[in-house]
N, C-alpha and C positions, 0 to 999 in steps of 0.2 A: 069663428063659431065652429067651423069644422075641426080645427085644431083641438079646441076645448072638448068638443065631443069625443075626439079620438083619445085625448089624455084621460078623460073621465072613463072610457070603456077600458083602457090599459090599466088603469089604477083598480077598476072592478076586477079585472082578470087576474092581476097579480095578487090582489087580496083573495080572491077565491082559490088560487093555486095554493097559497101558503096555508089556508085553513084546511085544505085537503089532507095535510100530512097527519097521520094518525098512527097509533100503536094501541091496540085494545085486546081484550080477551073476548073470544067467540065461544061462549058457554054452550051454544047449540051443537057446534061442530068440534068441540073439545081442542081449540087451537087459539094460537095467537094470529091476529091480522094486523098487517103492516100496509098502510094506505089502502085498506080494503081487501088485500090479497093474503092468501094463506101465508103464514110465516113460521118457521122453526129455527131457533137459535141454537148453534154449536159454539159455545163460548169457552174461554179459559181465564183463570184468575192470574192477575199480575198486580203487585204492590209497588206503585211509584216510590213509595218511602223506603223500599229495599233494594232499589236499583239506582245508581247515579244517573242524574238527568242526561248526562251526555250519551248514555246508552238506551234511553227511552225508545228512540226511533228504531234502533236495531232489533230490540226485543219485540216490539209491535209488529214490524215488517215480518219477522219470523212466524209470528203468531198467524198473520195474515196470509202468509204463504203456506201454512200448514191446511188451511181451508177453514179457519174460524171466521165467522162474521160478526162475532162480538166478543168483547171482554168484560170481566166482571172486576170492580174496584172498590175496595174498602178505603175509608176516610178515617184516619186515626185523630180523634179529638186532641189528644195531649201533643201530638206533632205539630198542631197549628195554634194552639193556646197554651204555651208554657207557663204562662202566669195569668191570673184572672184578669181579662180584659186586655191582654196583649196578644195579638194575632199575627200570625206569619204565613203569608201566602207567596213567598218569594224563593227563588233559587230551586232547592230540591223539594220544596213545599208547594210549588207552583202547580197545583192540580189542574188549573184552567188550561195551562200550557199543555199539560199531559192529555187532557181529555180532547183538546183542539187537535193535538198530533195524531191521535187515534181516529178522528173524524177525517182528518186529511188523507190517511192511509186506507180508510174505508171501513173502519170497525165501529159497530155500535157499541154502547156502554150500558151495562147493569150496575147501577150505583148502590153501594152499601154504606151509607154514612154514619150509621149507629143509632144512638151516640156510643153504645158499646159494640165492639167488633169481634172481641177475641183476638183471633190471627196470631195467637203465640206472642203477641205484642205486650209490652208493659202495661199491666192492670187492664188489659183488653181495649187500650185506647183511652181510657178515662183518665183524666188529669189526675195526678197525685195530690194536687193542692186541694182537691175535694176533701181529702182526709184530715185537713187541718180542722174541720168541723167534726169533732169526735162523735156526734149524735146523728150525723148524716146516714141516710139509708140509700145507697146508690141503687139505680135501676128499679126505682119505686116512685110512687107519687109523693114522697117527701117534699115538702115545698122548697126546701133549700136546695135540693138536688134539681127540681124542675126549673127553678129559677137559673141554675147555671145552664142547664141543658137549652132553655129558651134563648139565653144570651148567645150561646154558642152558634145555634142553628140560625139566628137572626143574621149572622155573619156568613155562614156557609150556604144555606139554601138559596138565598137571592143570587148568589153567584152561579148556582146550578141551574136556575130556572130558565135563563136564555138558551141553555144547552139541551134543554129536553127536546125530544123527538118533535113534538107536535109545535114547538116554537122555532124549528129549523135546526136544532141541535142533534146530537146522537145518543142522547140518553133515552133509552126506551122504557126503563122501569127502575123503581126505587125501592130498596128493602127498608122496613121500619124495625129498629132494633135488631137483635141477632140471637138465635136460638134461645129466645126467652124461655120456652118450655123447660130448658134445663136448669133454670134459675129457681132458688127456693121461694122467691116472693110472690109469684102468681098474681100480680097487682094489674087487674083489668083497667083500673082507673089510670094507671100510668100509660097503658097501651093506648086508651082512648085519648089521653092527652097528646100523645105523640101523633096519632093519626090525625086530630084536628089541627095540630101544629103544621104538618107536612101539608095537609090540604089548604090550609090558609095561605101558605107560601107559595107552593108549587101549582095549586090549582086542583079542578077536579077531573082532568083528563089523564094525568099520568097514571100509570099502573103502579100501584103500591102493593107490595108482598111482604111475606114472613118466611123465614127458613127455620127448620127445626129438624131434629132427628126423626127417622121414619117409624116411630112408635105411637100409638094413640096417647100414651102417658105424656110423651114430650110434646106433642101437638096441642094437647088440652089447655095449657097455660100460654102457649107461644103464638096462638091464632086470635083473630078478632073479626067480627063482622065489618067488611069493607076492606079487609087485607086479603089478598089472595094467598092461600097457604102452599108452600112449598116444602120439599123434603131434602135431606142430604144422606148419602151413603156411598159406600165404596163398591168394589167389585163383589157380585153376588151370583149365585147360582139360578135363583128364581126371581126374574125381574118383575113378574106380575105380583108376587108377594111383597117385593121391595117397595112398590107403589101403593101397596093396599092401604096404608094409613093416610096417604094423601087423598086417595079416592073416598075414603070414609069421611073425610072433612070436607072434601071438594068433589062431590058425585060428578059435577061437569066442570069442563075447563081443560086447559093443557096439562099434561103430565110435565112436571119439572123436577129435576135433581139439581138444586142450586150448588151442591158442593159434591161433585163426583171425585172421589180421592184417587189421584194417580200415584200417590206415595204416601208418606207421613212424616211427622216432625221428629226431631232427635232431642234426647235429654242428656245432659252431661252424665257420664258412667253408664249409658245404656248403648246397645248396638245401633248402628246406622240402619234406619228403616228403609226397606226397598219393596217394591212391588213389581212383578215381571211384566213386560210389554204384552205377553200373551194373556195374562189374567185381565189387565187393564182394558186391552182392545175387545175381548170377548164381551164384557158386560157393556162396553160402549156400543158395540154392534147390536146387542140386544135392545138397548134403550132406543137407539135410532130407528131400529126396525119396527117398533111399535108407535113411532111417531113422537117421543118425548123429547123434551127440549133439555139440553144437558150444559151444565158449567163445569169445566174440569178444575179441581182445586188440588194443588197448584198446577198451573201451566209453566210459568216462571216464578221459582222460589225467592232467589235473591239472598241478601244478607242482613242480619240484625246488627248493623254497624252501631259503634258507641255503647251505650247502656240500654239499648231499647228491647233487648230480648226479654220475653215474660217467663212465666213458669206455671206449672199446673199444681194441682193438690189432690193426689189419689192415694189416700191413706199416709202419704208422706209428700214432702216438698220435691218437686222435680223442676229444676230450672233448665230452660231451653238453650241450646248451643247457639253460638253466634252465626254459625251457617244455617240458612234456611233453604237449602238445597232441595228437600222435600223428595228427592229422587223423582223430580219433575221432568216433563218432556224437554223443557229448556233447563240445562243445569244452572248451578249458582253463577256461572261465568257467562251465561246466556248462549252456550253451545247446544246445538240440535243433537238429540241422542236417538239410539235406536228405537226408543219408545215414541218419539214424536213422528219418525217416519212411518211407524206401524200405525199410529193414530191417523196420519195423513191418508194413509191406505184405506182405512176403514170409513172416513169421511167422504171420500171420493166415490165410495158405492151409493152414496145417498144423495149428494149435491156436488156441483162442479167445484173443483178447487183451482186457484189461480194457476196459470202456466208460467213457466220460468223456474229457474234455479233457486234453491233454498239459499239465502245468505249465509256466508261462510261463518265458522266458529271465530270468536275474537282471537287475535294472536296472543300467544302466551311466550314468556321468556323465563328460563331457568337461569337466573344470574349466579347461582351457586352459593358459596359460603361468603358471608359478610361479617367480618370481625366487629365485635361490639365492646365498648369500654364502659367499665363501671364509673358512674359519676358520683355515687354516694348512698347513703340510707335516706329512706323516705322522711324520717322524722328530723333530718338535717335541713329540709327544705320546706318546713311548715310555713314559714314567714312568707316565702315566695308563692306557695300554692294556695295559702289562704290568708290574703293580706289584711283581712279584718281582725280585730282583737278576738280572743277566745270568749265564747259565751259562758258565763258562769252561773250554774244553776245548782240546787240542792238535790236534784235526782236527774238521771239521764232522760234527755229529750229524744223523740223520734226524728227521723229525717224530716217528715212532713211538718212537724212542730217549728223547725227553725228553717223551713222552705229550701231545704237542701233535697231535691227530689231524685238524684242520681249520684253514682260515684261512690265516695267514701266519706266516713265520719270518724273522726279521732275522738274517743272519749278518754279523758285524763283525770286521775285523782292520785291521791297518796295515801300510803298505808297508815291507818290511825295508830297502829301499834306494832310491836315486833311480831313476827310470825316465823317461829323457829321450826315448828313441826309442819311438814307438807300439808297444806290446806287445799282442799279441792275447790275448783272454781269451774262451774258448768254452766251451760245454756238451759235455763229453765223454760217452761211454758211462759209465753208473753215476754221472754227475755230477748236473746240475740235471734233474730228471725232469718239471718241470712249467714255470713261467716264473719267471726270476729277473731283477729289476730292479736294474741296477748304478748304484752312486753313487760318486763320489769327493768327499770332504768335502761331501756332501750335494747334489752337482750330478748331476743324471741323466745317465748315459752311453750307455744303451741297454739291450736286453732280450735275455736268453739264453732260448731256447725250446726245449722237448724236440722232437726230430726235425727241427728247422731247421738247415740249414747256415748258421750265423750266427757271426760273429766280432765282438767289440768291442774295438777298440784303445784302450788306456788310457795315460795318462802320469801321473807325479806325483813328489813329492818323498818322500825317507825320512820316515815318521811319518804320512804323509797316510792319512786314513780311507778305507778300502774297505768299502762296505756292499753286500750283495746280499739283496735282499728277495725271498723265494721265496714263490710263491703256490701252494697246493695245488689244482690243477685238476680233481681227482677221481680216485680211485684205478680201475684197470682192473676192469670188472665181468664181462667175457666173454673167454675164452680161457684162457691159460696164464700170463699176465704178473701174477701177483698180488703178487710181491715187488718191488714198484716204487715306441680309445676302449674303456675297458675298466676294470671296477670292480665295486664291491659296493654295494648301495643297501638302506637301512633306513628304515622308516616307523614312528614311534613305538616304536622299539626292536625292530620285526619285520623279520627279514632276509629280503627279497624274493628275494635270489639275486644271481647274477652278471649283468652286462650287458657286451657286447662289441660296441658298435654298429659299430666299424671293420670286424668281420669278418663280422657277420651268421650266419645269415639273420634271427635273431631281433633286432628292433630296440626292442620294448617289453617291458615286465615287467607281468606280471598284478598288479594290487592288489586283494586281497579287500576288500570293503566292511567286513569285521569288524575291520580294522586301523586304521580311520580313526576319528576323533572327531568328534561332531557339535557338542559343546558348547564346546570349547575348541581353540586352535590345534594343528595337527598338525605334528610335527617330521620333517623329511626330511633325512637324514644320507647323503651319498655320499662314498664312497672312490675317487677317480678315480686310476688307476694310470699313465695314459699321457700324457694331455694335459688340462690343467686351465685353461682360459682365465680370465682375471681377471673377466669378467662372463659369467654363464652362467645357465641357466634349466632347469627341468623342464617337460615338456608331457604333460597327460593327455588321454588320447584315449578315444573310445567303442569303438573297435575296435582289435584288435592288429595289429602289423606282424610277421608271421613268415617272410616270404619276400623278403627284400631283402638281397643280397650285394654290392650296389653300394658 
């Protein structure tokens, strides 16, 4: 009887202890409370999908040693559901392992599951297969879109629920959608649907929030009752003015900058973006001094491996580089920068930072010149690269129409008549939306490029073969246009991403040590799309070249 009573008391005590874990908004005192105590987070963004999993622990440790008490994490839908109903949470897609690793290190998590994330990621994380339905309106209450969203979140959110802070995990808050105030739809029914969906699966206790630009216009359509409104902005001179829009929407509650920009993204053909440590740390200091919660975007940028880089549309198409270095405190290779140590110094003025040395930079090796041997022309290997029979149609189909969501598509036809006079071939509106390489009987004629005023004049005889090899440069990830030396490089089958040396600013590709073999020869495969000299080589350097448009 005595033991039964003791066990009963122990069970009650344990149940009481677990239920005490809480993370909530204190509107009266304009702050967050964690387990009933005042709490302010100083966080940094890291994308598990841009960092090889072998380096997750290294990056997270460096963030922790900087003095961060939380990380912010996007979840790209298309990374986990490549085909409708086909889900992948293994290997580099194992977000549960990533979150648990962060918990082990001592980092809380601010989760941003979308469904749209932007992040300069292909189509903002939305799966391209959605576009097979030509009538779909993404990021709206369109029934077909919501059906796909519900299916996706029925897989993702139950995996996250045990990791919520009140359930014993490390997720303290969850964002609903992303910068929706910048989207044209302004569909409150859509936001209400997401709110109910998140509440039904995650429960009533988790803090749900939104993020938008710091203007009344952007917050108008991006917020909803029941979702705490936060803002984003970079270095500014007047911190009170920068938070004014949030205070207009949320008169009470904590000040939150969910994306404090430590740098910026790069586009092919533009200069490498940088932001000085002095400028970044001054505004960081100003925010911390008034008690604001801050997430630094990015803290570790990483790499757009494979075909994952997205694009913006700002009066013209702007494809994002393979490097997502972002001039972040941790470099693309995960190395601490002067900016990181300056940030650490500022944080230490407001809260304790861990004692001990910062983990060192990852080792680099400049292997020098590596000779390369030309294997052949791309069209000589079509049967190997595309083992299925060609699809015959009366008019060209889009990538999405034939479920080829990334990479390249070869369109082939034959001239119906003799063309003796040079005849212009150009990329019209709603034609080639990326890059199209034109060949007549296998001979390169020129390149059609989206948004470029470019015509290629062709001649030929009846029956000559006309090929247009279209390269998907990345679907637009920000804005309203969702219905929309150069090549690709692999090492040992791992797709390092796109290079475009002739355009810049990125001249080098990051090679993770994890893709190299130490015990047997490494295979380097290059698909060169513009100029392939008979003799060429690769050059391995210890330092990246990210700012060269010459």
